[in-house]
C-alpha atoms as one frame of an Amber mdcrd trajectory, in Angstrom:
protein
  86.456  90.792 169.247  87.765  88.513 166.551  91.147  89.906 165.574  92.520
  87.420 163.055  92.224  88.181 159.371  89.588  86.043 157.673  90.503  84.758
 154.205  88.202  83.819 151.339  89.104  82.781 147.785  87.280  84.819 145.154
  84.722  82.637 143.379  84.385  80.017 146.134  81.064  79.089 147.660  81.412
  81.032 150.866  81.100  79.534 154.322  79.289  81.657 156.892  81.485  83.944
 158.960  81.529  82.870 162.625  82.226  85.761 165.001  82.968  85.656 168.735
  82.262  89.343 169.487  83.489  90.423 172.904  83.357  93.573 174.984  85.794
  93.828 177.896  86.666  90.146 177.431  83.065  88.894 177.676  80.950  87.653
 174.785  78.213  90.113 173.850  74.790  88.471 174.254  73.118  88.815 170.878
  70.252  86.468 171.832  68.267  89.587 172.835  66.783  91.369 169.788  69.337
  93.233 167.705  69.452  94.442 164.132  72.675  94.211 162.164  74.099  95.940
 159.129  77.411  95.502 157.357  79.486  97.431 154.880  82.765  96.409 153.284
  85.536  98.625 151.997  88.754  98.075 150.060  91.522  99.031 152.500  92.934
 101.381 149.815  89.573 103.047 149.022  87.637 103.408 152.256  85.008 105.615
 150.638  83.318 103.001 148.426  81.156 100.266 149.945  81.858  97.045 148.013
  78.294  95.860 148.721  76.809  98.977 147.103  74.402  99.381 150.015  74.482
  98.033 153.548  73.956  94.288 154.043  71.031  93.874 156.461  70.095  90.192
 156.090  71.850  86.916 156.879  72.776  87.723 160.492  72.064  85.274 163.325
  72.735  86.422 166.879  73.143  84.136 169.906  74.440  84.200 173.476  77.493
  82.282 172.291  80.116  80.301 174.188  83.823  79.583 173.959  86.016  81.511
 171.567  87.591  81.359 168.144  90.612  79.356 169.347  88.933  76.644 171.421
  85.654  76.579 169.520  82.153  76.699 170.878  79.190  78.666 169.577  79.793
  82.052 167.972  77.527  84.844 169.143  77.146  86.135 165.583  76.998  84.232
 162.314  76.988  86.065 158.994  75.641  84.115 156.018  76.589  85.395 152.573
  74.172  85.748 149.664  74.896  83.646 146.577  75.090  86.774 144.419  76.431
  90.214 145.214  78.020  90.825 148.616  81.383  88.994 148.746  80.672  87.458
 145.334  80.872  90.975 143.886  84.560  91.212 144.838  86.698  90.693 141.743
  89.969  92.282 142.868  92.124  90.380 145.367  93.284  92.332 148.369  92.594
  93.361 151.924  89.127  94.640 152.784  87.507  95.899 155.999  84.140  94.447
 156.963  82.316  96.786 159.337  79.353  95.349 161.246  77.042  97.572 163.297
  74.835  95.862 165.894  71.891  97.901 167.176  70.115  96.714 170.321  66.386
  96.930 169.640  65.392  97.850 173.218  67.262 101.171 173.295  68.914 101.618
 169.865  72.407 101.468 171.399  75.004 100.539 168.828  78.339  98.771 168.848
  80.658  98.404 165.867  83.102  95.693 164.866  85.692  95.868 162.112  87.123
  92.653 160.689  89.886  92.362 158.089  88.921  90.163 155.127  91.649  88.950
 152.796  90.161  88.172 149.405  92.531  85.849 147.549  92.758  85.097 143.835
  91.995  81.607 142.623  94.781  80.103 140.509
């Protein structure tokens, strides 16, 4: 799983988030049908979802190849909406993005948590 902190500057047009999601060192194959949902929490207030409700659109799964360091194709890409979502963040700080992938065939779930550093623009 991607372990580095991802940084965005508040107010920027946001690039998609590329994720190389692994289990036991192997990329998870998201080319088979999955549904995804995401929530985001301020690290100091883990009870309030920054998005208001779960994000359920903008996810593209793939088989993937390579990894974050050498490059390749991520097995999950998260595209951000132009309003709401990360654009709703107004306070700089560290946030936790939690993504839940549900395999359509049997409803089995796996969860990833990624640290997002939201920086102020100066």
